[in-house]
C-alpha positions in Angstrom: -6.1 -11.0 -4.9 -3.1 -11.5 -7.2 -4.2 -11.4 -10.9 -3.9 -14.6 -13.0 -6.4 -16.5 -15.2 -8.0 -18.2 -12.2 -8.4 -15.0 -10.2 -10.0 -13.2 -13.2 -12.5 -16.0 -13.5 -13.3 -15.6 -9.8 -13.6 -11.8 -10.2 -16.0 -12.2 -13.1 -18.1 -14.6 -11.1 -18.1 -12.1 -8.2 -19.3 -9.3 -10.6 -22.1 -11.5 -12.0 -23.3 -12.2 -8.5 -23.1 -8.6 -7.4 -24.1 -6.9 -10.7 -22.2 -4.0 -12.3 -24.0 -1.4 -10.2 -21.9 0.0 -7.4 -18.9 -2.0 -8.2 -15.8 -0.5 -6.5 -12.4 -1.9 -7.4 -8.7 -1.1 -6.5 -5.8 -2.1 -8.7 -2.4 -2.5 -7.1 0.9 -3.2 -8.8 4.4 -1.8 -9.6 4.9 0.8 -12.3 4.7 -0.8 -15.7 2.7 -3.8 -14.5 -0.2 -3.1 -16.8 -2.7 -2.1 -14.1 -3.8 0.9 -16.2 -4.5 -1.3 -19.2 -6.5 -3.8 -17.1 -8.4 -1.1 -15.3 -9.3 0.5 -18.7 -10.7 -2.8 -19.9 -12.8 -3.3 -16.8 -14.0 0.3 -17.1 -15.3 -0.3 -20.6 -16.7 -3.7 -19.8 -18.7 -2.7 -16.7 -19.4 1.0 -17.6 -17.8 2.5 -14.5 -15.1 5.2 -14.5 -11.4 4.4 -14.3 -9.7 6.9 -11.9 -5.9 7.2 -12.5 -4.1 9.5 -10.1 -1.1 9.5 -12.5 -3.3 10.7 -15.4 -4.9 13.4 -13.2 -1.5 14.7 -12.0 0.1 14.6 -15.5 -2.9 16.6 -16.9 -2.4 19.1 -14.1 1.3 19.4 -15.0 0.6 19.9 -18.7 -1.9 22.6 -18.0 0.3 24.1 -15.3 -2.4 23.9 -12.6 -1.2 24.6 -9.1 -1.4 21.0 -8.1 0.7 20.0 -11.1 3.5 22.4 -10.3 3.6 21.0 -6.8 3.6 17.4 -8.0 6.0 17.7 -10.9 9.2 17.8 -8.9 8.3 14.5 -7.2 7.1 12.7 -10.3 10.2 13.6 -12.3 12.4 11.9 -9.7 10.1 8.9 -9.5 9.1 9.7 -6.0 5.5 9.6 -4.5 3.5 12.8 -4.5 2.6 13.8 -0.8 -0.3 11.9 0.7 -2.4 15.0 1.4 -2.4 16.0 -2.3 -3.4 12.6 -3.5 -6.1 12.0 -0.9 -7.6 15.4 -1.8 -7.7 14.4 -5.5 -9.4 11.1 -4.8 -12.0 12.6 -2.4 -13.0 15.1 -5.1 -13.1 12.6 -7.9 -15.2 9.9 -6.2 -17.7 12.5 -5.3 -18.5 13.2 -8.9 -21.7 12.0 -10.4 -20.2 9.4 -12.8 -18.9 7.5 -9.7 -22.3 7.0 -8.3 -22.5 3.4 -9.5 -18.9 2.5 -8.8 -15.3 3.2 -9.9 -11.9 1.6 -10.6 -8.9 3.1 -8.8 -5.7 2.8 -10.7 -2.5 3.8 -8.8 -4.2 4.6 -5.4 -3.6 4.0 -2.6 0.2 3.8 -2.7 1.0 4.0 1.0 -0.5 2.6 4.2 -1.3 6.1 5.3 -3.3 6.7 2.1 -5.1 3.3 2.6 -6.0 4.3 6.1 -7.3 7.7 5.1 -9.2 6.1 2.2 -10.8 3.5 4.5 -11.9 6.3 6.8 -13.2 8.4 3.8 -15.2 5.5 2.2 -16.7 4.6 5.6 -17.9 8.1 6.1 -19.3 8.2 2.6 -20.7 4.7 2.8 -18.9 3.6 -0.4 -17.0 0.4 0.7 -14.5 -1.1 -1.8 -15.6 -4.5 -3.1 -12.3 -6.0 -4.3 -8.6 -5.3 -4.5 -6.6 -6.8 -7.4 -2.8 -7.1 -7.3 -0.6 -7.4 -10.4 2.8 -9.0 -10.1 5.4 -8.5 -12.9 9.1 -9.3 -13.1 11.3 -6.3 -12.5 13.4 -6.8 -15.6 10.2 -6.8 -17.7 8.9 -3.6 -16.0 12.2 -1.8 -16.8 12.0 -2.9 -20.5 8.3 -1.9 -20.8 8.7 1.6 -19.3 12.1 2.6 -20.8 10.8 1.8 -24.3 7.4 3.5 -23.8 6.2 6.4 -25.9 3.1 8.5 -25.1 0.9 10.8 -27.2 1.0 14.3 -25.9 -2.6 14.9 -26.9 -4.6 11.7 -26.1 -2.1 9.8 -23.8 -2.2 6.7 -26.0 0.8 4.4 -25.2 3.2 2.9 -27.7 6.5 1.0 -27.4 9.7 0.8 -29.4 9.6 -3.0 -29.3 6.0 -4.1 -28.7 3.7 -1.5 -30.2 5.2 0.8 -32.8 2.9 3.6 -34.3 2.3 3.4 -38.1 4.2 6.6 -38.6 7.3 7.3 -36.6 6.7 9.7 -33.7 3.0 10.2 -34.6 0.0 8.8 -32.8 -2.2 6.5 -34.8 -5.3 7.7 -33.0 -5.1 11.5 -33.2 -1.8 12.4 -35.1 -0.4 13.9 -31.9 3.3 14.0 -31.2 4.8 11.1 -29.3 7.3 11.7 -26.5 9.3 9.8 -23.9 8.2 10.7 -20.4 11.0 11.9 -18.0 9.9 9.4 -15.4 10.5 6.6 -17.9 14.2 7.1 -17.9 16.0 4.0 -16.5 17.4 5.5 -13.4 14.0 7.0 -12.5 12.2 3.8 -13.3 14.5 1.8 -10.9 13.9 4.5 -8.3 10.2 4.2 -8.8 10.5 0.4 -8.3 12.5 0.9 -5.1 9.9 3.4 -3.8 7.1 0.9 -4.7 8.8 -2.0 -2.8 9.4 0.3 0.3 6.0 2.0 0.4 3.4 0.2 -1.7 4.2 -3.5 -1.4 3.2 -3.5 2.3 -0.3 -2.7 1.2 -0.7 -6.2 -0.1 -0.9 -7.4 3.5 -2.9 -4.4 4.7 
């Protein structure tokens, strides 16, 4: 369902009926739509893990894990990481103990192929998804959000040059880590990410 005030009320009503146990949620939306923020809030509220493929991949890149080396060339250009890599990551992650009572997927699936593979996987594991939430944001706002974003290298806290400045320039309020501008937040890359989203991920809304 698209996210607005009414749909959030419906979602909370659904959760109350179902209970927080074994709640499985998928967030869809373009880059910069705020799905990570919303997923994090739900994760804290209902005590189930947020699974962000982007965070997992960026961690692999920072630590120069084999997966990260393979994924970096795609992410730096704003392109999607190959399906087989992403699906393998998700399969490993949802099998971990903290996902026993549910999970919130942020940034997956991104293609119809990924959705089909995920459907097959969840059916085999008997872990059906309960609800899919879709965030819609104006493209101009997405570009402004992402191009002005700064991220802490140590704890990944987000800041913004217009909306959310740190107390000390270039330094994270949470851990004193150094802030940086991600390569995939350059305007040309952001616009390419939006193009890729429209071509490959938007069709999932009708899937």
